[in-house]
ROGU-537088 format. One record per residue (C-alpha): x, y, z. Coordinates in steps of 0.25 Angstrom, whole numbers, padded with zeros to 4 digits, always signed. Example, Ala and Ser with C-alpha at 12.3 -4.5 7.8 and 13.67 -1.06 7.14 Angstrom:
+0049-0018+0031/+0055-0004+0029/
REM end
This chain:
-0040-0104+0179/-0030-0096+0171/-0020-0103+0162/-0009-0095+0169/-0013-0101+0183/-0013-0115+0177/+0001-0113+0172/+0006-0107+0185/+0021-0111+0187/+0021-0120+0174/+0032-0116+0164/+0027-0114+0150/+0036-0110+0138/+0025-0104+0129/+0010-0100+0130/+0000-0096+0119/-0012-0094+0128/-0016-0083+0137/-0012-0088+0151/-0024-0080+0158/-0034-0089+0150/-0044-0096+0159/-0043-0111+0159/-0055-0120+0162/-0048-0133+0165/-0035-0140+0162/-0035-0153+0153/-0025-0162+0148/-0034-0171+0140/-0039-0164+0128/-0052-0172+0128/-0056-0165+0141/-0053-0151+0136/-0065-0141+0137/-0065-0126+0133/-0056-0118+0142/-0047-0129+0146/-0032-0129+0146/-0026-0142+0139/-0013-0147+0144/-0006-0156+0133/+0001-0167+0140/+0010-0177+0133/+0006-0191+0137/+0011-0205+0133/-0001-0209+0124/-0005-0195+0120/+0000-0181+0119/-0009-0170+0124/-0002-0161+0113/-0010-0168+0103/-0023-0164+0109/-0021-0149+0110/-0029-0147+0098/-0041-0155+0103/-0040-0147+0117/-0040-0134+0110/-0052-0138+0102/-0059-0142+0114/-0057-0128+0120/-0044-0128+0127/-0039-0114+0129/-0025-0117+0132/-0015-0129+0131/-0003-0132+0139/+0007-0141+0131/+0021-0143+0127/+0020-0139+0113/+0009-0133+0104/+0007-0127+0090/+0003-0113+0086/-0010-0107+0090/-0011-0117+0103/-0015-0109+0116/-0003-0117+0122/+0005-0116+0135/+0018-0123+0132/+0025-0131+0144/+0037-0140+0144/+0029-0152+0150/+0014-0152+0149/+0012-0164+0158/+0019-0156+0170/+0011-0144+0166/-0002-0151+0168/+0002-0155+0182/+0006-0141+0185/-0007-0135+0179/-0015-0145+0187/-0008-0140+0199/-0012-0126+0196/-0026-0129+0192/-0029-0136+0205/-0020-0126+0214/-0011-0137+0217/-0020-0145+0226/-0009-0156+0230/-0003-0145+0239/-0015-0145+0247/-0014-0160+0250/-0004-0168+0257/+0001-0177+0245/+0005-0191+0247/+0011-0199+0234/+0013-0214+0233/+0021-0220+0222/+0026-0234+0219/+0023-0246+0210/+0014-0253+0220/+0007-0249+0233/+0003-0235+0229/-0012-0237+0230/-0012-0244+0243/-0002-0235+0249/-0010-0222+0245/-0023-0228+0250/-0016-0232+0264/-0010-0218+0265/-0024-0212+0263/-0030-0221+0273/-0020-0217+0283/-0021-0202+0281/-0036-0203+0282/-0035-0210+0295/-0027-0198+0299/-0039-0189+0296/-0035-0184+0282/-0043-0183+0269/-0035-0190+0259/-0035-0190+0243/-0030-0202+0236/-0025-0204+0222/-0021-0217+0216/-0023-0229+0207/-0036-0234+0213/-0043-0221+0215/-0042-0207+0219/-0049-0202+0232/-0052-0189+0239/-0055-0194+0253/-0065-0205+0251/-0069-0200+0237/-0065-0210+0226/-0060-0204+0213/-0057-0214+0202/-0043-0213+0196/-0037-0217+0182/-0022-0217+0186/-0013-0218+0198/-0010-0204+0198/-0019-0195+0190/-0014-0184+0179/-0009-0172+0186/-0022-0164+0183/-0031-0174+0189/-0022-0176+0200/-0022-0161+0204/-0037-0161+0202/-0038-0172+0212/-0029-0165+0222/-0038-0153+0221/-0050-0162+0224/-0043-0168+0236/-0039-0155+0242/-0053-0149+0240/-0059-0161+0247/-0051-0159+0259/-0040-0169+0257/-0027-0167+0265/-0019-0178+0258/-0018-0184+0245/-0012-0198+0243/-0009-0202+0229/-0002-0213+0221/+0009-0207+0213/+0012-0215+0200/+0025-0215+0193/+0018-0210+0181/+0012-0198+0188/+0026-0194+0193/+0032-0194+0179/+0020-0188+0172/+0019-0176+0182/+0005-0180+0187/+0010-0177+0201/+0018-0164+0197/+0016-0153+0207/+0012-0162+0218/+0020-0163+0231/+0018-0175+0240/+0020-0174+0255/+0024-0189+0254/+0027-0198+0242/+0028-0213+0244/+0035-0224+0236/+0030-0239+0237/+0038-0247+0227/+0043-0248+0213/+0041-0260+0205/+0039-0262+0190/+0028-0255+0183/+0025-0244+0173/+0038-0246+0165/+0030-0244+0153/+0030-0229+0157/+0043-0228+0165/+0051-0238+0157/+0061-0241+0168/+0060-0244+0183/+0069-0233+0187/+0061-0223+0179/+0049-0228+0186/+0056-0227+0200/+0060-0213+0197/+0046-0209+0193/+0041-0213+0207/+0053-0207+0214/+0048-0193+0209/+0037-0194+0220/+0048-0192+0230/+0053-0179+0223/+0039-0172+0225/+0036-0177+0239/+0040-0171+0253/+0042-0185+0259/+0044-0199+0253/+0040-0213+0258/+0048-0224+0251/+0047-0240+0252/+0061-0244+0256/+0058-0258+0252/+0057-0255+0237/+0070-0257+0229/+0070-0243+0223/+0068-0236+0237/+0082-0231+0238/+0081-0224+0224/+0067-0218+0228/+0073-0212+0241/+0085-0207+0233/+0076-0200+0223/+0067-0194+0234/+0069-0179+0237/+0060-0180+0249/+0063-0187+0263/+0057-0202+0262/+0052-0211+0272/+0055-0226+0269/+0046-0238+0272/+0049-0253+0272/+0043-0266+0275/+0056-0273+0278/+0067-0262+0280/+0070-0256+0294/+0077-0245+0287/+0064-0239+0282/+0058-0227+0289/+0045-0235+0290/+0045-0250+0291/+0036-0262+0292/+0039-0273+0303/+0032-0286+0307/+0025-0287+0294/+0013-0296+0293/+0006-0300+0280/-0007-0306+0279/-0019-0309+0269/-0027-0297+0275/-0016-0287+0276/-0002-0283+0283/+0003-0279+0296/+0016-0273+0301/+0023-0264+0310/+0026-0250+0304/+0038-0243+0310/+0045-0230+0308/+0057-0224+0316/+0046-0217+0325/+0034-0226+0325/+0029-0240+0324/+0014-0245+0320/+0007-0258+0317/+0001-0258+0303/-0010-0267+0298/-0015-0266+0284/-0026-0274+0277/-0019-0276+0264/-0011-0289+0262/+0003-0290+0256/+0017-0285+0260/+0015-0273+0250/+0004-0269+0259/+0015-0267+0270/+0023-0258+0260/+0011-0250+0256/+0007-0248+0271/+0021-0243+0274/+0021-0233+0262/+0007-0228+0268/+0013-0227+0282/+0025-0220+0277/+0017-0210+0269/+0009-0207+0281/+0020-0206+0291/+0027-0196+0281/+0014-0188+0282/+0015-0188+0297/+0005-0198+0300/+0009-0206+0313/+0013-0221+0309/+0004-0226+0319/-0008-0219+0313/-0005-0223+0299/-0003-0238+0303/-0016-0238+0311/-0023-0232+0298/-0018-0243+0290/-0025-0253+0298/-0038-0248+0293/-0034-0247+0278/-0040-0256+0268/-0034-0262+0255/-0035-0255+0241/-0044-0259+0230/-0036-0268+0220/-0024-0270+0230/-0025-0284+0235/-0040-0282+0235/-0048-0294+0239/-0060-0297+0231/-0072-0303+0238/-0076-0317+0233/-0081-0325+0244/-0073-0337+0240/-0062-0345+0246/-0051-0338+0237/-0047-0323+0236/-0047-0313+0225/-0038-0301+0226/-0037-0289+0216/-0024-0282+0216/-0018-0271+0207/-0005-0278+0205/-0001-0273+0190/+0014-0273+0191/+0024-0284+0195/+0026-0280+0210/+0011-0279+0212/+0009-0293+0207/+0020-0298+0216/+0015-0290+0228/+0001-0295+0227/+0004-0310+0223/+0014-0311+0234/+0004-0305+0244/-0007-0315+0240/+0004-0326+0240/+0006-0323+0255/-0008-0326+0259/-0015-0335+0249/-0018-0349+0253/-0021-0353+0239/-0017-0350+0226/-0013-0336+0221/-0020-0333+0208/-0015-0321+0200/-0023-0314+0189/-0016-0302+0182/-0013-0295+0169/-0005-0283+0165/-0009-0269+0160/-0007-0266+0146/+0001-0253+0141/+0010-0254+0153/+0023-0260+0157/+0024-0273+0149/+0037-0278+0156/+0029-0281+0169/+0020-0290+0163/+0028-0303+0163/+0034-0299+0177/+0020-0299+0182/+0017-0312+0176/+0029-0318+0182/+0026-0313+0196/+0011-0317+0195/+0015-0332+0191/+0026-0332+0202/+0017-0327+0213/+0004-0334+0210/-0002-0348+0209/-0010-0345+0197/-0010-0334+0186/-0020-0328+0177/-0015-0318+0167/-0026-0308+0162/-0028-0294+0157/-0026-0282+0165/-0028-0268+0158/-0023-0271+0144/-0025-0257+0140/-0021-0256+0125/-0013-0269+0125/-0018-0283+0122/-0021-0291+0135/-0015-0304+0129/-0002-0297+0126/-0001-0292+0140/-0004-0306+0145/+0007-0311+0136/+0017-0302+0143/+0012-0307+0157/+0013-0321+0153/+0027-0320+0148/+0032-0319+0162/+0024-0331+0167/+0031-0341+0158/+0037-0348+0170/+0025-0348+0178/+0023-0360+0187/+0008-0356+0190/-0004-0357+0181/-0006-0345+0172/-0019-0342+0165/-0021-0331+0155/-0035-0325+0154/-0035-0312+0146/-0049-0308+0151/-0047-0303+0165/-0061-0306+0169/-0060-0320+0164/-0046-0321+0171/-0052-0317+0185/-0064-0327+0183/-0053-0338+0180/-0045-0334+0193/-0058-0335+0201/-0062-0349+0194/-0048-0355+0198/-0048-0349+0212/-0047-0359+0223/-0048-0359+0238/-0038-0349+0245/-0033-0344+0231/-0030-0329+0229/-0033-0323+0216/-0026-0310+0213/-0031-0301+0202/-0020-0292+0199/-0019-0279+0191/-0032-0273+0191/-0033-0269+0206/-0043-0257+0208/-0045-0256+0193/-0059-0259+0188/-0057-0259+0173/-0048-0265+0162/-0042-0256+0152/-0042-0260+0138/-0039-0251+0126/-0040-0239+0135/-0054-0243+0139/-0057-0247+0154/-0066-0258+0155/-0073-0261+0169/-0066-0273+0176/-0067-0274+0191/-0060-0287+0196/-0069-0287+0208/-0081-0287+0199/-0076-0298+0191/-0073-0307+0203/-0087-0304+0208/-0093-0307+0194/-0086-0321+0194/-0093-0325+0207/-0106-0320+0202/-0105-0328+0189/-0100-0340+0196/-0111-0338+0207/-0101-0340+0218/
REM end
């Protein structure tokens, strides 16, 4: 592809390279550069791509897109290299998102379940659907592993292209606040954007809750229609910032465009009557917890906004299954229950423990930690909530990353000083899980929080294999139970 074509509609202030030069591929990681490539130097938070321009040229890059460059560099100077990368990616893959009906879901919690439910409904309507999210990416039934909730813009456009080539008509994706701020979804127009909720998370990046909310609100400036949870405290602000018409949903407000009535919560799932101004339908979903009602309403709202009849969407939810790592039951063949849940923020901890409290006949045993190199202020809050909503707490390590696990645990325990329940601290997560299983009694529910779908533990930039399902299975093998 010609450099000129890659730079179509991208403003640049200076170029020291022939725009008609052929480009083999586009790279933003200098380690991946090969002869004939274009290197885009993006400023990051840990590293600055400008520091690796020399390396990229030595490896054979024939041109560099950057914000500044020294003499003799075959550079194209742009005001914002990160934004340019997204635009270049769109040009490189011929803007594949325009060939798909795009659905984006943002929010602190519920994104993975909501997107999965939307995919299930659309497939029941006969569409081939791509999925991009925290657990995995999918092209129809094909599973593609993922590293982050929303991939970098270049990988994202490449994935859209694969979806379009495979015959997908729709793409349903989780849209993280990071991706909206960092231009990962730049150039993508969503047919429908949805907002689930806003609770404390990612303040290490956004600094304030208002900045976090404003980041998520950006989705409703790049969507044709919006779907907003009217029950969330920031709903009015989200609606005020939206530049598209919005459908609202609620689990307890009749004023919403889509509401849930006659809600029934059980250990095996939820049921309710979904009602719009024009239709009504009975919904049954095999995922427990009041938050499942909200997720179901969000999915229904998206599909109604896309033109799917409410009755069709409700019927499809009756055959939907749970999502890996979200209130997931681990088979144990015992008289107590083990659940795995991705809860890694205060609201997630509160949601899953309140849900379990609603059906547990015995004790609720909460096992959790907090991720390193992330928002420290939520650690004592999570500790307080876990102690308040469980009967027994086991504090352990999550993904410590570059922090010392003991220091993270100290932050958590600071919020548990007034705990009226037993609190055990066991840094080794495998040993902590074994301890939880050792103390479990008839009718107890053990809730392993934080890891969810993850099958690794990240320590000093290295991901070590750790699957909690395997750990539970190993326990029973070793105990000969």
